C-alpha positions, 0 to 999 in steps of 0.5 A: 503527514499522518494522513499519508501514513494511514492511507498507505497502511489502509491500502496495504491492509485492504489489498491483503484482505482482498487477496486472503478473503476474496481470492483476488489475484496479486500480480507483479503489476499490482505488487509493484504499484503497492510498493511504489505507494508505500515508498512514496509514503516513506518518502513523505515521512522522511522529508522535513 
């Protein structure tokens, strides 16, 4: 379970660093994909 949480957080942080430091574009498609991954992590966390 912890692996899923850290994977989701790592993905979000890497994305934010890419946007902030390397002027990478953040399209609607990329934002939606990241949100789906985060929702998946929440789903894994809530499921027992």
